[in-house]
C-alpha atoms as a printed R data frame, in Angstrom:
    type eleno elety resid chain resno       x      y      z
1   ATOM     1    CA   MET     A     1  -0.016 -0.124 -0.145
2   ATOM     2    CA   LYS     A     2   1.458  3.637 -0.971
3   ATOM     3    CA   SER     A     3   2.072  5.767  1.877
4   ATOM     4    CA   LEU     A     4   0.333  8.925  2.019
5   ATOM     5    CA   ASP     A     5   0.123 12.311  3.517
6   ATOM     6    CA   ALA     A     6  -3.060 13.740  5.012
7   ATOM     7    CA   ALA     A     7  -4.889 16.530  7.418
8   ATOM     8    CA   ILE     A     8  -5.895 14.866 10.350
9   ATOM     9    CA   VAL     A     9  -8.898 16.877 12.293
10  ATOM    10    CA   THR     A    10  -8.693 15.732 15.888
11  ATOM    11    CA   MET     A    11 -11.845 16.362 18.098
12  ATOM    12    CA   ARG     A    12 -14.087 14.974 20.633
13  ATOM    13    CA   ASN     A    13 -17.214 16.307 22.604
14  ATOM    14    CA   SER     A    14 -16.077 15.758 26.248
15  ATOM    15    CA   SER     A    15 -14.416 18.763 26.614
16  ATOM    16    CA   LYS     A    16 -14.037 20.199 30.351
17  ATOM    17    CA   ARG     A    17 -14.451 23.726 29.531
18  ATOM    18    CA   LEU     A    18 -17.289 24.031 26.808
19  ATOM    19    CA   PRO     A    19 -18.762 20.381 26.456
20  ATOM    20    CA   ASN     A    20 -20.336 19.346 22.932
21  ATOM    21    CA   LYS     A    21 -18.240 22.543 21.576
22  ATOM    22    CA   SER     A    22 -17.379 20.847 18.070
23  ATOM    23    CA   ILE     A    23 -21.254 20.276 17.452
24  ATOM    24    CA   ALA     A    24 -22.218 23.596 18.385
25  ATOM    25    CA   LYS     A    25 -23.751 25.559 15.352
26  ATOM    26    CA   ILE     A    26 -21.716 28.560 14.254
27  ATOM    27    CA   THR     A    27 -24.227 29.553 11.781
28  ATOM    28    CA   ASP     A    28 -27.517 28.826 10.482
29  ATOM    29    CA   LYS     A    29 -26.420 25.456  8.488
30  ATOM    30    CA   LEU     A    30 -22.708 24.552  9.907
31  ATOM    31    CA   THR     A    31 -21.247 23.428 13.322
32  ATOM    32    CA   ALA     A    32 -17.891 24.036 14.550
33  ATOM    33    CA   ALA     A    33 -16.821 20.522 13.282
34  ATOM    34    CA   ASP     A    34 -18.175 21.318  9.648
35  ATOM    35    CA   ILE     A    35 -16.262 24.611  9.486
36  ATOM    36    CA   ILE     A    36 -12.826 22.992 10.979
37  ATOM    37    CA   ILE     A    37 -13.502 20.105  8.231
38  ATOM    38    CA   GLN     A    38 -14.116 22.580  5.309
39  ATOM    39    CA   ARG     A    39 -11.217 24.553  6.093
40  ATOM    40    CA   ALA     A    40  -9.077 21.226  6.399
41  ATOM    41    CA   LYS     A    41 -10.273 20.349  2.758
42  ATOM    42    CA   LEU     A    42  -8.640 23.633  1.680
43  ATOM    43    CA   THR     A    43  -5.238 22.135  2.270
44  ATOM    44    CA   GLY     A    44  -5.872 20.097 -0.800
45  ATOM    45    CA   LEU     A    45  -5.169 16.734  1.151
46  ATOM    46    CA   PRO     A    46  -7.359 14.229  2.096
47  ATOM    47    CA   VAL     A    47  -9.141 14.608  5.343
48  ATOM    48    CA   ILE     A    48  -9.352 12.421  8.171
49  ATOM    49    CA   LEU     A    49 -11.681 13.078 11.217
50  ATOM    50    CA   ALA     A    50  -9.721 11.351 14.247
51  ATOM    51    CA   THR     A    51 -12.244 11.362 17.227
52  ATOM    52    CA   SER     A    52 -13.034  8.683 20.079
53  ATOM    53    CA   THR     A    53 -14.627  5.491 20.204
54  ATOM    54    CA   ASP     A    54 -16.741  6.882 23.010
55  ATOM    55    CA   GLN     A    55 -20.406  6.923 22.289
56  ATOM    56    CA   SER     A    56 -20.506 10.848 23.120
57  ATOM    57    CA   ASP     A    57 -18.420 11.261 19.869
58  ATOM    58    CA   ASP     A    58 -20.991  9.367 17.359
59  ATOM    59    CA   SER     A    59 -22.484 12.928 16.508
60  ATOM    60    CA   LEU     A    60 -18.664 13.502 15.080
61  ATOM    61    CA   GLU     A    61 -18.837 10.359 13.242
62  ATOM    62    CA   VAL     A    62 -21.976 11.110 11.363
63  ATOM    63    CA   ILE     A    63 -20.791 14.775 10.752
64  ATOM    64    CA   GLY     A    64 -17.934 13.090  9.156
65  ATOM    65    CA   LYS     A    65 -19.525 11.150  6.676
66  ATOM    66    CA   ASN     A    66 -21.878 13.749  5.819
67  ATOM    67    CA   GLN     A    67 -18.733 15.621  4.871
68  ATOM    68    CA   ASN     A    68 -17.733 12.621  2.777
69  ATOM    69    CA   ILE     A    69 -14.329 12.276  4.818
70  ATOM    70    CA   SER     A    70 -12.702  9.297  6.408
71  ATOM    71    CA   VAL     A    71 -13.452  9.030 10.005
72  ATOM    72    CA   PHE     A    72 -10.834  7.062 12.282
73  ATOM    73    CA   ARG     A    73 -12.212  6.594 16.185
74  ATOM    74    CA   GLY     A    74  -9.554  5.622 18.703
75  ATOM    75    CA   SER     A    75  -8.134  6.420 22.241
76  ATOM    76    CA   LEU     A    76 -10.610  8.789 24.292
77  ATOM    77    CA   HIS     A    77  -7.844 10.159 26.214
78  ATOM    78    CA   ASN     A    78  -4.532  9.548 24.657
79  ATOM    79    CA   LYS     A    79  -4.433 11.709 21.517
80  ATOM    80    CA   ILE     A    80  -0.758 10.478 20.652
81  ATOM    81    CA   LYS     A    81  -2.186  6.859 20.554
82  ATOM    82    CA   ARG     A    82  -5.060  8.069 18.471
83  ATOM    83    CA   TRP     A    83  -2.586  9.415 16.037
84  ATOM    84    CA   TYR     A    84  -0.466  6.634 15.963
85  ATOM    85    CA   ASP     A    85  -3.181  4.251 15.414
86  ATOM    86    CA   CYS     A    86  -4.688  6.617 12.470
87  ATOM    87    CA   PHE     A    87  -1.250  6.629 10.983
88  ATOM    88    CA   THR     A    88  -1.336  2.869 10.977
89  ATOM    89    CA   GLU     A    89  -4.446  2.444  9.542
90  ATOM    90    CA   TYR     A    90  -4.023  4.874  6.823
91  ATOM    91    CA   ASN     A    91  -0.807  3.989  6.095
92  ATOM    92    CA   LEU     A    92   0.365  7.823  6.507
93  ATOM    93    CA   GLU     A    93   3.870  9.086  5.837
94  ATOM    94    CA   ASN     A    94   3.102 12.894  6.955
95  ATOM    95    CA   ALA     A    95   0.243 14.704  8.231
96  ATOM    96    CA   LEU     A    96  -0.912 18.048  9.139
97  ATOM    97    CA   LEU     A    97  -2.557 17.961 12.712
98  ATOM    98    CA   ILE     A    98  -5.479 20.465 12.898
99  ATOM    99    CA   ASP     A    99  -7.113 20.824 16.296
100 ATOM   100    CA   GLY     A   100 -10.645 20.785 16.689
101 ATOM   101    CA   ASP     A   101 -10.913 23.756 18.770
102 ATOM   102    CA   ASP     A   102  -9.601 26.343 15.989
103 ATOM   103    CA   LEU     A   103 -11.971 27.371 13.459
104 ATOM   104    CA   CYS     A   104  -9.972 29.675 11.712
105 ATOM   105    CA   TYR     A   105  -7.142 27.121 10.843
106 ATOM   106    CA   ASP     A   106  -4.967 28.395  8.124
107 ATOM   107    CA   PHE     A   107  -4.747 25.954  5.399
108 ATOM   108    CA   GLU     A   108  -2.119 28.397  3.813
109 ATOM   109    CA   ILE     A   109   0.462 27.744  6.637
110 ATOM   110    CA   GLY     A   110  -0.500 24.392  6.536
111 ATOM   111    CA   GLN     A   111   0.366 24.017  2.915
112 ATOM   112    CA   ARG     A   112   3.916 25.801  3.407
113 ATOM   113    CA   ALA     A   113   4.636 23.692  6.630
114 ATOM   114    CA   LEU     A   114   3.929 20.384  4.598
115 ATOM   115    CA   SER     A   115   5.920 21.281  1.831
116 ATOM   116    CA   GLU     A   116   9.043 22.399  4.274
117 ATOM   117    CA   LEU     A   117   8.794 18.902  6.068
118 ATOM   118    CA   LYS     A   118   9.258 17.092  2.944
119 ATOM   119    CA   VAL     A   119  12.642 19.049  2.048
120 ATOM   120    CA   VAL     A   120  14.113 19.283  5.533
121 ATOM   121    CA   LYS     A   121  15.326 16.631  7.901
122 ATOM   122    CA   SER     A   122  12.940 17.400 10.743
123 ATOM   123    CA   ASP     A   123  10.158 15.426 12.600
124 ATOM   124    CA   ILE     A   124   7.911 18.210 12.973
125 ATOM   125    CA   ILE     A   125   7.276 21.538 11.562
126 ATOM   126    CA   TRP     A   126   6.172 23.559 14.409
127 ATOM   127    CA   VAL     A   127   5.412 27.476 15.259
128 ATOM   128    CA   THR     A   128   6.865 30.267 17.907
129 ATOM   129    CA   PRO     A   129   4.655 31.365 20.655
130 ATOM   130    CA   GLU     A   130   4.116 34.777 18.539
131 ATOM   131    CA   ILE     A   131   1.495 33.187 16.128
132 ATOM   132    CA   VAL     A   132  -2.017 34.334 16.255
133 ATOM   133    CA   THR     A   133  -3.531 31.512 19.073
134 ATOM   134    CA   GLY     A   134  -5.505 29.123 16.661
135 ATOM   135    CA   LEU     A   135  -4.057 29.718 13.369
136 ATOM   136    CA   PHE     A   136  -2.161 26.542 13.054
137 ATOM   137    CA   THR     A   137  -0.823 23.388 15.121
138 ATOM   138    CA   LEU     A   138   2.016 21.357 13.558
139 ATOM   139    CA   ALA     A   139   3.045 19.184 10.621
140 ATOM   140    CA   ILE     A   140   4.197 15.912 11.689
141 ATOM   141    CA   THR     A   141   6.153 12.691 10.255
142 ATOM   142    CA   LYS     A   142   5.583  8.995 10.916
143 ATOM   143    CA   THR     A   143   8.695  8.928 12.483
144 ATOM   144    CA   ALA     A   144   7.832 11.532 14.900
145 ATOM   145    CA   ILE     A   145   4.593  9.949 15.636
146 ATOM   146    CA   GLN     A   146   6.527  6.736 16.930
147 ATOM   147    CA   LYS     A   147   8.964  8.465 19.066
148 ATOM   148    CA   LEU     A   148   5.749 10.358 20.617
149 ATOM   149    CA   TYR     A   149   4.054  6.705 20.926
150 ATOM   150    CA   ASP     A   150   7.042  5.042 22.411
151 ATOM   151    CA   CYS     A   151   6.985  7.900 25.203
152 ATOM   152    CA   ALA     A   152   3.157  7.881 25.610
153 ATOM   153    CA   SER     A   153   1.425  4.851 24.564
154 ATOM   154    CA   ASP     A   154  -0.910  3.944 27.531
155 ATOM   155    CA   ASP     A   155  -4.523  4.330 26.367
156 ATOM   156    CA   ASN     A   156  -5.207  5.672 29.567
157 ATOM   157    CA   LEU     A   157  -3.120  8.793 29.799
158 ATOM   158    CA   ASN     A   158  -4.419 12.071 29.299
159 ATOM   159    CA   MET     A   159  -2.503 13.610 26.270
160 ATOM   160    CA   ASP     A   160  -5.154 16.663 25.506
161 ATOM   161    CA   LEU     A   161  -1.770 18.595 25.594
162 ATOM   162    CA   PHE     A   162   1.135 16.824 24.331
163 ATOM   163    CA   THR     A   163   3.902 19.290 23.054
164 ATOM   164    CA   HIS     A   164   5.691 18.948 26.586
165 ATOM   165    CA   ILE     A   165   7.078 15.577 25.895
166 ATOM   166    CA   PHE     A   166   8.662 16.585 22.371
167 ATOM   167    CA   GLU     A   167  12.112 16.987 24.354
168 ATOM   168    CA   GLU     A   168  11.662 13.416 25.763
169 ATOM   169    CA   ALA     A   169  10.696 12.028 22.403
170 ATOM   170    CA   LYS     A   170  13.941 13.693 20.966
171 ATOM   171    CA   LEU     A   171  12.220 15.367 18.381
172 ATOM   172    CA   LYS     A   172  14.126 17.265 15.526
173 ATOM   173    CA   ILE     A   173  12.029 20.522 15.473
174 ATOM   174    CA   GLN     A   174  12.397 23.197 12.846
175 ATOM   175    CA   TYR     A   175   9.876 26.403 13.264
176 ATOM   176    CA   ILE     A   176   8.118 27.773 10.209
177 ATOM   177    CA   THR     A   177   8.595 31.213  9.384
178 ATOM   178    CA   LEU     A   178   5.405 33.403 10.090
179 ATOM   179    CA   LYS     A   179   4.297 36.190  7.758
180 ATOM   180    CA   GLU     A   180   3.539 39.636  9.373
181 ATOM   181    CA   HIS     A   181   0.004 38.984  9.777
182 ATOM   182    CA   GLU     A   182   0.392 35.701 11.188
183 ATOM   183    CA   LYS     A   183   1.990 37.088 14.410
184 ATOM   184    CA   ASN     A   184   2.047 39.258 17.430
185 ATOM   185    CA   LYS     A   185  -1.729 40.555 17.228
186 ATOM   186    CA   ASP     A   186  -4.134 40.541 19.975
187 ATOM   187    CA   ILE     A   187  -6.386 37.988 18.265
188 ATOM   188    CA   ARG     A   188  -7.600 34.833 19.759
189 ATOM   189    CA   LEU     A   189  -9.045 32.271 17.259
190 ATOM   190    CA   THR     A   190  -9.759 29.020 19.358
191 ATOM   191    CA   LEU     A   191 -12.834 27.777 21.187
192 ATOM   192    CA   ASP     A   192 -12.582 27.055 24.498
193 ATOM   193    CA   TYR     A   193 -15.260 29.567 26.240
194 ATOM   194    CA   GLU     A   194 -18.643 30.892 25.744
195 ATOM   195    CA   GLU     A   195 -17.036 33.851 24.649
196 ATOM   196    CA   ASP     A   196 -15.261 32.243 21.845
197 ATOM   197    CA   LEU     A   197 -18.335 30.957 20.656
198 ATOM   198    CA   GLU     A   198 -20.038 34.102 20.626
199 ATOM   199    CA   PHE     A   199 -16.825 35.572 18.594
200 ATOM   200    CA   PHE     A   200 -17.271 32.843 16.080
201 ATOM   201    CA   LYS     A   201 -20.984 33.258 15.350
202 ATOM   202    CA   LYS     A   202 -20.292 36.722 14.945
203 ATOM   203    CA   LEU     A   203 -17.220 36.305 12.831
204 ATOM   204    CA   TYR     A   204 -18.899 33.991 10.187
205 ATOM   205    CA   ASP     A   205 -21.763 35.872  9.941
206 ATOM   206    CA   GLN     A   206 -20.052 38.781  8.503
207 ATOM   207    CA   ILE     A   207 -17.109 37.041  6.742
208 ATOM   208    CA   SER     A   208 -16.823 33.185  4.638
209 ATOM   209    CA   HIS     A   209 -15.685 30.362  6.720
210 ATOM   210    CA   GLU     A   210 -13.321 29.574  3.681
211 ATOM   211    CA   SER     A   211 -11.611 32.800  3.779
212 ATOM   212    CA   THR     A   212  -7.626 32.552  4.079
213 ATOM   213    CA   GLY     A   213  -6.005 33.594  7.553
214 ATOM   214    CA   LYS     A   214  -4.856 37.022  6.087
215 ATOM   215    CA   GLU     A   215  -8.358 37.561  4.975
216 ATOM   216    CA   ILE     A   216  -9.628 36.768  8.523
217 ATOM   217    CA   ILE     A   217  -6.908 38.729 10.463
218 ATOM   218    CA   GLY     A   218  -7.480 41.833  8.261
219 ATOM   219    CA   PHE     A   219 -11.112 41.808  8.742
220 ATOM   220    CA   LEU     A   220 -10.505 41.443 12.387
221 ATOM   221    CA   MET     A   221  -8.034 44.334 12.642
222 ATOM   222    CA   LYS     A   222 -10.648 46.329 10.892
223 ATOM   223    CA   ASN     A   223 -13.360 45.328 13.214
224 ATOM   224    CA   PRO     A   224 -11.880 45.320 17.068
225 ATOM   225    CA   ASN     A   225 -15.252 45.255 18.436
226 ATOM   226    CA   ILE     A   226 -15.497 41.511 17.431
227 ATOM   227    CA   VAL     A   227 -12.045 40.719 18.757
228 ATOM   228    CA   THR     A   228 -12.944 42.087 22.353
229 ATOM   229    CA   ILE     A   229 -15.622 39.660 22.486
230 ATOM   230    CA   ASN     A   230 -13.087 37.015 23.635
231 ATOM   231    CA   TYR     A   231  -9.508 38.104 23.703
232 ATOM   232    CA   HIS     A   232  -9.621 38.852 27.708
233 ATOM   233    CA   ARG     A   233  -9.971 34.920 27.745
234 ATOM   234    CA   GLU     A   234  -6.453 34.607 26.236
235 ATOM   235    CA   LYS     A   235  -4.622 35.225 29.452
236 ATOM   236    CA   ASP     A   236  -7.172 32.263 31.163
237 ATOM   237    CA   PHE     A   237  -6.141 30.031 28.275
238 ATOM   238    CA   LEU     A   238  -2.178 30.518 28.566
239 ATOM   239    CA   GLU     A   239  -2.669 30.007 32.450
240 ATOM   240    CA   ASN     A   240  -4.885 26.815 32.132
241 ATOM   241    CA   LYS     A   241  -2.591 25.531 29.626
242 ATOM   242    CA   LYS     A   242   0.465 26.054 31.638
243 ATOM   243    CA   ILE     A   243  -1.411 24.386 34.971
244 ATOM   244    CA   GLU     A   244  -2.508 21.296 32.819
245 ATOM   245    CA   VAL     A   245   0.989 20.615 31.448
246 ATOM   246    CA   GLU     A   246   2.305 20.762 35.012
247 ATOM   247    CA   ASP     A   247  -0.187 18.075 36.080
248 ATOM   248    CA   ASP     A   248   0.852 15.624 32.924
249 ATOM   249    CA   ARG     A   249   4.479 15.863 34.196
């Protein structure tokens, strides 16, 4: 079987802060999951929805099938194991990992990252902290997935946050060069709180959900009233992320 590249959208319904956010309606016709999947398709890659085998995620499988993409169901808590099993099932060589919270995922960054991954001797293409939250996750090789799995293979491990084990896994990391509109902006583009849900509803009421990252950032820079809906939550988001990483160590 020929090895493939893919865009893997990772999501589940059992979020602690905002349960069932993936199936929340953002527009009259589209849920959060629909929007992320459709933006993933714009990478030009086959899209795989990687969710869990838990019954709570049955609705996500339905959405994936309605979007005519492959659906993989694996570990509920251990995302690394879910990815490893997904890579194995579909014989993947490289993948873009797309967080199910990121409704403005920048498919153009994804295309650049995957192209770069194929020409450099690196396990992953990552981003620096200056990136606008929610624009991009990472591009990763089969080798990197194997290294991560070797460090965290237990199905019961909570790997909702996983980047803190990159050093333990001895991954070779390269950072993508960000364009000016992709960094150092007081804008929050991820779904974790009620304010984020309100933000995305307002945003996609006024701009196409298939807009480029540059178009979205440009629109928001001209409409700061929308940005203020949820940006105050960024501090909470970063603090909670730090606490959760420390708890996982």
